[in-house]
C-alpha positions as CSV (number, residue, x, y, z in Angstrom):
1,M,127.3,72.4,95.1
2,H,128.8,72.2,98.3
3,Q,127.9,69.8,101.2
4,T,124.7,70.8,102.6
5,Y,124.1,71.3,106.4
6,N,121.8,72.9,108.6
7,G,122.3,76.6,109.1
8,M,124.3,77.2,106.1
9,P,124.1,80.5,104.1
10,A,120.9,80.2,101.9
11,G,122.9,82.3,99.5
12,E,125.3,79.1,99.0
13,L,122.6,77.0,97.6
14,L,122.8,78.1,94.2
15,S,121.4,75.3,92.1
16,V,118.0,75.7,93.8
17,A,114.5,77.1,92.9
18,W,113.2,78.9,96.1
19,Q,109.4,78.9,96.2
20,K,107.1,80.8,98.5
21,S,103.4,80.3,99.5
22,R,100.7,82.1,97.4
23,R,99.5,83.1,100.9
24,S,102.5,85.2,101.7
25,N,102.0,88.9,102.1
26,P,103.5,91.8,99.9
27,N,105.6,92.8,102.5
28,G,108.1,89.6,102.3
29,N,106.7,88.1,105.6
30,C,107.3,84.8,104.8
31,V,109.7,81.6,104.2
32,E,110.4,80.1,101.1
33,I,111.4,76.4,100.5
34,A,113.5,74.6,97.8
35,A,114.2,71.0,97.2
36,L,117.7,70.2,97.2
37,P,119.5,68.2,94.5
38,D,119.6,64.3,94.4
39,S,116.9,64.2,97.0
40,G,118.8,65.9,99.5
41,G,116.0,67.2,101.3
42,I,114.3,70.6,101.6
43,A,115.8,73.9,102.3
44,V,113.9,76.6,104.1
45,R,115.0,80.2,104.1
46,N,113.4,83.7,105.5
47,S,112.5,85.6,102.6
48,R,113.6,88.9,104.2
49,D,117.0,87.6,104.4
50,P,117.8,85.4,101.6
51,D,121.5,85.0,102.0
52,G,120.7,84.1,106.0
53,P,121.0,80.8,107.4
54,A,119.1,77.7,105.7
55,L,117.3,75.3,107.7
56,I,117.6,71.8,106.0
57,Y,115.2,69.0,106.7
58,T,114.7,65.6,105.3
59,S,111.5,65.1,102.9
60,D,109.9,62.9,105.8
61,E,110.2,65.6,108.2
62,I,108.8,68.2,105.7
63,A,105.9,65.8,105.1
64,A,105.0,65.3,108.5
65,F,105.1,69.0,109.2
66,V,102.7,69.3,106.2
67,L,100.3,66.9,107.1
68,G,100.2,68.1,110.6
69,A,99.6,71.7,109.5
70,R,96.9,70.3,107.1
71,D,95.4,68.6,110.0
72,G,95.0,71.7,112.2
73,D,97.9,70.6,114.7
74,F,99.5,74.0,115.1
75,D,96.2,76.3,114.8
76,N,97.0,77.1,118.4
77,L,100.1,79.0,117.4
78,I,98.4,81.2,115.4
79,A,97.0,84.4,117.0
């Protein structure tokens, strides 16, 4: 795999297994995440645009987000 960078085409991440939430709806309105090889972080893509840009985060950044979501830190953003 080539060097990963924020905003790279998700379609270039060939050796990853994309995963979506069980809470995603059948219309495909969700994001998908994938662990990058060699502890290279976590990639996030829009499921409706699987070849579009991927956001690349460190494992620590994803952990902070998940824990914040679990604690309700972002509940005010959901209508």
